[in-house]
C-alpha positions, 0 to 999 in steps of 0.5 A: 066856521071853516068848511075844512074837516079837522083830522082827528089826531092819532092816539099816539105818534106812530114812532111809539107803535112800531110794527114789531111790537104788537103788544103796545095796544094792549099796554094802552088798553091796560093804561086807559082802563077801556073794556075793549079796543081796536087796532089802528092804522099800520098796527092793524096791518102789522099783526097778520104780517107777523103771524104769517112770518111766524107760521112760515118759520114754524112750517120750515122748522117742522119740515126740517124736523120731518126731514131729519126724522126721515133721514137720520144719521146712520148709527150702524158703526156706533152700534157695532162697537164693543164694550170692555169686560173689566175685572172687579178692580178695573183690569182689562179682561177682554173686548170683542172685535167687530166686522172684519176683525176691527177693534172698535172699542167703546169709549168710556169718558169716566175712564179716560184721562180728563186732561187728554179730553181737554187737550183734544178739544183745544187742538181739534175744536176749541169752540166745541161746547159753544157751536151747534155742530158747525163753527161759523168762525172756523168756516169763515176763516177757512173760506177766506183763506181758500179765496186768498191762496186759491186752495184749501189751507186750513180746515173747518171741521169740528169734532161733531163734523169729524164724528159724522164723517166717521159714521158715514165715510165718503170721498173728501169733496165739497158735496161730502163736506156739506153733508157732514155739516147737515149730519153734524147739526142732526147729531147735535140735536140728538146727542149731548156734547159728552156723547158726541165726544165719546162717539168720536173717541170710539170711531177715531182710527188709530192705524191698522184695525184699531179704532177708538182711544181705548183700543189704541191706548191698550195696544200701544201703551199697555194700559187704559187711557185713564192716565196718559203721559203728555207724549201719549196724549199728543200721539193719540191726538195726532194719529186719527188725522192720518192713522196709517201714515203716522203709525208709530210701529211702522212709521216712527219718524212720521209719528214723531213729527206729528206728535211734535206738531201737536205739542207745539200747538198745545204750547201756543195754546198755553195748555202745556209748558215748553219744558213739559213739551220737550220732555214729552217729545223725547218719550220713546215711541210704543210698539203694538201689543196683543190685547188681553184675553183673560177669562175668555169665555165668561168675559166674551159672554158679558161683553156680548150681553152688554147694552149698546150704550154701555162702554165697560162691564165690571165683572166679578172676576179677579184677574190675578186669581184668573191669571194664576189658575189658567196655566194650572188648568192647561197643565192638568189637561195636557198631562191627561192627553191631547184631547183632554180639556178642563174647566174651573169655577171659583165662587165667593159664597158671600154674594155668589161672586164668580172670582174665576171662570175657566171654560177650557184649557186653551183655545189651542186644544180640542174643543177649546172654543167651547165653554164647558162650564155651560155644557150639560154633563153627567155629575157622576156621584157629585149629587150624593151630598144633596141626597143625604142632606135632603134625607137628613132635612126630612128626618129620614136619616142621621149621620150615623144611621146604618145602611145596607151596602149589599147587592140590591135590586131596585125594580129593574135597576141594580147598582153596584159600587165602583170597586164592585165590592160590598161592605154589609152595614155602613153608616151614612157618614161612611157611605158618603165619605167613601162614595158608596153607590148602593146606600145612596140609591137606597136613600134616594128611593126613600126620599123619592127621586121626583121630590129630589129633582123638584127641590134641585130645580126649585133651587135654580139648577136645571137637570136634563133627563135622557130622552128615555126618561123624559116622564120621570126622574129615576134612581140613576139620579144618584149616580149621575143619570141626569145632566147638569151644568157645572155652573148649576152644580157649583151653585148647589155647593155654594148653597151648602156653604151658606147654610142651605140657601141657594142663590144664582151666581153673580157675574157682575159686581152689581149682581153680587151686591144684589145677591148679598142682600137677597134672601135666596131659596132654601134648599135644606135646613142649616143643620143638614147642610152643616152635617153634610159638610162635616162628613165631606171634610172627613173624606180621604185626601188625594194622594200626596196630600196630608189630611187638613187636620194634620196641617197647621193653619191649613184649610179644611176642605169639604169635597166630593168627587164624581166620575161619569159612565165610561170615565167621560167626566171627572169632576171634583167640587168643594167648599173651603174658606168662604168659597165654592170651587168646581174642577172638571176634566174630560173631553169636550166631545164627550168621548170616553177616557180610560180609567181617569176618575174624579179622584185621580183626574180632578181632585188634585187640581181642586186642592191646588185651586184652593191653595191659590185662593189662599183663604184660611178656613172659616169652617167648624171642626169636623165631627169625629166618627162615633164608631170605627168601621168594622174592618178597623175595630182591631189595630194590627201591629206594623209587622203583623203581616198583611191586613185583610180589608174586604171581606172582614172576618165574620162578615155576611156578604149578599151577592146577586148571582153565584157561579162562573157567570157572576160579577164576583167580589173584589177582595182587598188587603194591604201588603206586598206580593199578596196571594189569595186562598179560598178554602186552601185553594189559590185564587188566580188574579183577574187577567184584565184588571189584575185584581183578586175577584172571587166568584162563590159557587154556592151560598155558605161559610168560607175561609179566606186567607191572604199571604204576603211575600214573606209568608205572613198571612191574614184570615177571615171566615165569611158567610155568602148569602145568595 
């Protein structure tokens, strides 16, 4: 027996268990069916070494992640970009400039020509979708070329690196290039490829104060980049590399040469045919044009409220209608004086979509930068329809309920009619159609001003009370004693047109879809809303307009006007053809104006706006009055001389005071060259207004007579009650 100890052979050749495969012992264990095993030789030393390597790699990765989190890319310029507010069909309304008046418009890849996107990547970064921010092949090629020629002859910047440079501009040197590489890798770890492409097309400079492909396309070509010609695409690809030197409006030769170079690259890349490139090369160079600014206030408001990630806001505005209405509002304001302005709102009742919004008559006019649709102003008599609608809803009145129109004191409040005349007994229909003040205040007193204000507020409209009346709503509510915005007022009129259902206005198409499906808030019952609209359709049409009942196919407008104290606000609101419309004229600073009422200063524009909408009426025929007013019970022949209107024969008139200090009664008649007589004595016209104002000295019966220029007369016997 040999004394040499026999070495036990290894279980397997070392070549079968290399140090990079620590799982081999486990395979052996499974094959042998052993209950436990141990590592042999080099394998035992391999696993700890590999673990250390893995731990080291993990530590490096954690450190890089921590550094990237501690020093992220500066995204300030990306956040300081503006979305575009579009109309309901995608037409550009307005975008907002950013710092220093630069037009940095957010790119919207869904509205950007896909062929342009592909060609941009083909020219600038062919392996954009494959690299991680830095293209090793391009980098190697650029370094090799620089070593051979002794200077930089080709670039290695990817689109991601260019985006990093646009986010954080630095001097062009080697250190800046290394930082760009690091930032590019950081961007790739945070954003998708499409987000990086959109960011590049948002920040890329295109000459002057234009940044972003959308700004350049609209300014140079007059349209969104959703569909671009071959020449337009080549120019947009070429401009960011040297925007000032290649501006087509200032350096056309350089712009043509740069466009030609891009077209040549596309031909070599087989992205465009030679014939198409030749045709694109001969396209005329564009000139720069100003940006659209339609619906300036509303579109700007929507753009400011858009999230930072949103590139486009699709509003409910109809650009065609807005384009037609803005000059109309400007012309009306210009005709009313240098300090006058105007506001218009058009709301489609279905979905409450705002189809037109004019905040002022132009930014070149006094107060033109103020959005008057959001300002708190007095509605005058424009809230009266809702007083009667709620009273009908509560069973307090009907359309033909008689109301007293006489001098009446409500505690410490004594209203009077606009013409300072009273009409004794009138129906609700007559009181609303002719906007009589005393019956409206009496109805509000019966309804309760607090209950009325509470129902208005519950419907979503805010009433702003004067400081002297913060504790409670007063009867002055009926005549415009509390402020309201025109947005809230047109919302209330839209509720009348929707059978009494109130819903907030919709400013985007998404909101309009939600409003259409939502239930809303019940303001009044459908019967009350319809009766009030029927009465408003019977109101006298503005001067020069034939009543809708006499025009074939004409829309039947249900409307109400309002005039605030001092003629500060002239407002007219209406419902017609599935739309609610509001028109206002006045001064932005709230200054008084002489004699401009809602009927004279706003109502004609309301009818013009209704004509511009061009929608036929879907409203039912108005209800005919059950009885004529007292003054019209007897029809006079055309040649019978003057017609006495107020006070009518046999009337009893209640006055609040007698004698020379009283307000007096305004006498009214139709005819030419009229002279009034009281008990046979001529009545001199008022020296200020020129109207016949009678101030009875004592209660009793009086005989009035009015004589025209031809000597024909009309008489009335009236009773004065003190």
